[in-house]
C-alpha positions in Angstrom: -17.2 20.4 30.6 -19.8 18.0 29.4 -21.0 17.4 25.9 -24.7 18.2 25.0 -26.8 16.3 22.4 -28.2 18.6 19.6 -31.6 17.6 18.1 -29.7 17.6 14.7 -26.6 18.9 13.2 -28.5 22.0 12.1 -27.3 24.0 15.1 -23.7 22.8 15.1 -20.9 25.2 14.3 -17.5 23.9 12.8 -14.4 26.1 13.5 -10.7 25.7 13.7 -9.3 23.6 16.9 -7.7 25.3 19.5 -5.3 24.2 22.4 -8.1 25.3 24.9 -10.3 22.6 23.3 -8.2 19.8 24.8 -9.7 20.4 28.1 -13.1 19.2 26.4 -11.5 16.5 24.4 -9.2 14.7 26.5 -11.9 13.1 29.0 -13.5 11.4 26.0 -10.5 10.4 23.9 -10.2 6.9 25.4 -13.9 6.4 25.3 -13.9 7.4 21.7 -10.9 5.8 20.2 -9.6 3.0 23.0 -6.2 1.5 21.8 -5.8 4.3 19.4 -6.4 7.1 21.9 -4.1 10.3 21.6 -2.2 11.8 24.4 -2.4 15.5 25.1 1.2 16.1 23.9 0.2 14.3 20.7 -2.5 16.8 20.1 -0.2 19.7 20.8 2.2 18.5 18.3 -0.4 18.1 15.7 -2.0 21.5 16.5 1.6 23.3 16.1 1.9 22.0 12.4 -0.4 24.5 10.8 1.1 24.3 7.5 0.2 20.7 6.5 -2.3 19.9 9.2 -5.8 21.5 9.7 -8.0 20.4 13.0 -11.8 21.5 13.4 -14.2 21.0 16.0 -17.8 20.9 15.9 -19.8 22.7 18.8 -23.3 23.1 19.8 -25.1 26.5 19.9 -24.1 26.6 23.7 -20.5 26.2 22.8 -20.3 22.5 24.1 -17.9 20.4 21.9 -19.4 17.7 20.3 -16.4 16.4 18.0 -13.1 16.8 16.5 -11.5 16.0 13.0 -8.0 16.5 11.3 -6.6 16.7 7.9 -3.0 16.3 6.3 -2.6 17.8 3.0 0.8 17.3 0.9 0.8 18.3 -2.6 -2.5 17.0 -4.4 -3.2 14.3 -1.7 -5.1 15.0 1.5 -5.3 12.4 4.3 -8.2 12.4 6.7 -6.1 11.8 10.1 -9.1 11.5 12.6 -12.9 12.1 13.0 -14.0 11.7 16.4 -17.8 12.2 17.8 -18.3 12.6 21.6 -20.5 9.6 22.5 -23.5 11.8 23.8 -23.7 13.5 20.2 -23.4 10.6 17.9 -26.2 9.7 15.4 -26.9 13.3 14.9 -25.1 14.2 11.7 -22.1 15.6 13.5 -19.5 13.3 11.9 -21.0 13.9 8.4 -20.5 17.6 9.0 -16.9 17.3 10.1 -16.1 15.0 7.1 -17.7 17.6 4.8 -15.6 20.5 6.2 -12.5 18.4 5.9 -13.4 17.8 2.1 -14.0 21.3 1.7 -10.6 22.3 3.1 -8.8 19.7 1.0 -10.4 21.4 -1.9 -9.4 24.8 -0.8 -5.8 23.6 -0.3 -6.2 22.3 -4.2 -5.9 18.6 -3.3 -7.3 16.3 -6.0 -7.9 13.4 -3.6 -8.8 12.6 -0.1 -7.7 9.3 1.6 -8.5 7.6 4.8 -8.4 4.4 6.8 -11.4 3.1 8.7 -11.7 0.1 10.9 -13.0 -3.1 8.9 -15.5 -3.8 11.7 -16.8 -0.1 11.7 -19.5 -0.7 9.2 -21.5 2.6 10.1 -18.4 4.6 9.3 -17.9 3.0 6.0 -21.4 3.6 5.1 -21.1 7.3 6.0 -18.2 7.6 3.8 -19.6 5.7 0.8 -22.4 7.9 1.0 -20.3 11.1 0.8 -18.5 9.8 -2.4 -15.6 7.4 -0.9 -14.8 4.2 -2.9 -12.8 1.2 -1.5 -9.2 1.3 -2.3 -8.1 -1.9 -0.5 -7.2 -3.4 3.0 -4.3 -2.9 5.3 -4.1 -6.1 7.4 -3.4 -5.5 11.1 -3.5 -1.8 11.0 -5.4 -1.3 14.3 -5.1 -2.5 17.9 -1.5 -3.9 17.4 -2.3 -6.1 14.4 -5.7 -7.5 15.7 -8.0 -5.3 13.4 -7.8 -4.7 9.6 -8.1 -1.3 8.0 -10.2 -0.6 4.8 -8.6 2.2 2.7 -11.0 4.7 0.7 -10.5 7.5 -1.5 -12.6 10.5 -2.5 -11.6 12.2 -5.6 -12.0 16.1 -5.7 -13.0 17.8 -8.7 -11.7 21.4 -8.9 -14.4 24.0 -9.4 -13.2 26.0 -12.8 -12.6 29.8 -12.4 -15.8 31.8 -13.4 -15.6 32.9 -17.1 -12.7 30.5 -17.9 -13.0 27.7 -20.5 -11.8 24.4 -19.5 -8.9 23.3 -21.5 -9.4 20.4 -23.9 -6.9 17.5 -23.0 -5.2 15.7 -25.8 -5.4 11.8 -25.7 -2.6 10.3 -23.7 -0.8 7.0 -25.0 0.3 5.8 -21.7 -1.2 6.7 -18.2 1.0 7.3 -15.3 0.5 5.1 -12.3 -1.1 6.6 -9.4 1.5 7.3 -6.6 0.7 6.8 -3.2 1.0 9.6 -0.7 4.5 10.3 0.9 4.7 8.8 4.2 7.7 10.8 5.2 7.0 14.5 6.4 9.0 17.5 7.5 10.1 17.5 11.1 9.5 13.7 11.7 5.8 14.1 11.0 4.1 11.0 9.7 1.0 10.8 7.2 -0.7 8.7 9.7 -1.3 10.8 12.4 1.7 10.4 14.8 3.2 12.5 17.5 6.9 13.1 17.8 6.9 10.8 20.9 4.3 8.1 20.1 3.5 6.1 16.9 -0.2 6.8 16.7 -2.4 5.7 13.8 -5.3 7.6 11.9 -8.5 6.6 13.4 -12.2 6.8 13.1 -14.2 5.4 15.9 
């Protein structure tokens, strides 16, 4: 199956990812992510964990697959594990559409923040994330390509929508603010926050 380039993202549909989508994803996996490419088994392991993980695809009106994305939510922290747009479909708003869908899912799961890592040399992705409300937290040295490329860590706060008709509660001033905890890295059944399969150590990535 080949991909088609939409004139813009207006005709693109986002839906949950299915195992059958891997036939369209895998031929482009290496091209999209290079050293961070995932195996088919890695995808299968991820899709099997529906409690914590959420994977979606973007497809054109003719059902050609345009991109994929994944999210992990633990407690009040959501982590974007991957966003990938097929080469022929880039610069048409597909990545932005996938990103917004992940943020919406994080809100639905009652997360209060969304975290991600992005390559330091991927300036286009960093501009996209900044435009969508992400701010820089810091840097992880040697995070990509076996220590050769640093990662920029970013955060997007999520404001929960109040229930209609419910008055927000007035909070009392706090004398001491608790330190912000980092997201948990250990997950049930051997899963990791950075997207990893049970057989390979695979990092979260944005091409």
